N, C-alpha and C positions, 0 to 999 in steps of 0.2 A: 523421687530422683529426677533431676533435670539433666538432660544430655548437654554436653559442652559443644559449642559450635566448633566444627573443624576437628573434633576428636571423637570418633565413634566408639572407642573403648573406654571413655571416661564419662563419669556422671557426677553431679554435685548433690550431696545430701542436704536437703533443705533444713533439717533440724540442726546439724552441726556445722553446716556450710563447708564441709570438707570435700575434697575431690577424691573419688574412688575409682579404681579400675574395675570395670564390670565384665571384663573378658575372662571367663573362668578357665579357659584353656591356657591362657598366658599365665594366670595365677598358679595353676597346677604345675606348669613347667618351672616356674620360679621356685615353688616348694620343693620339687624334685632336685633342681640344681643346688638349692641350699642344703638339702639332705646329703647329697653327694659331697659337697664341700665340707660339711661337718664331719662326715666319715673320713675324708682325707686328712683333715686336721687331727682327728682322734688317732688315726693310724700313725701319723707322723709323730705325735706325742708319745705313743707307745714305743715306737722305734727309738726315739731319743732316750726314753727311760731305760729301755733294755741296754742301750749302748752305755749309759752311765753305770748301770749295774755291772756290765762286763768290765768296764774300766776299774771299778772298785774291786771286783774279784781278782783281776789281773794284778793290781797293786798288792792285794793281800797275798797272793801266790808268790809274787816277787819278794815280798818281805819275808815270807816263810823260807824261801830258798836261800836268801841271804843269811838268815839265822842258821840254817842247816850247814852252809858252806863255812861259816865262821865257827861252827862247833858249839853254839850256844844251845 
């Protein structure tokens, strides 16, 4: 690895010529932030699915009540 001039946390891989972040603390913080974000997205998707299920159930109840009122 070759250090990049002016960037203490970055290094260049001589084999692939790619630039890498060599600051492990920063990387661990990134992974933690990504994990929290993924959990929030999953929670939001679960809430949306539950809301859709409730809407469907309410429509079914509404339909059954209409049938009951009409005497069918």
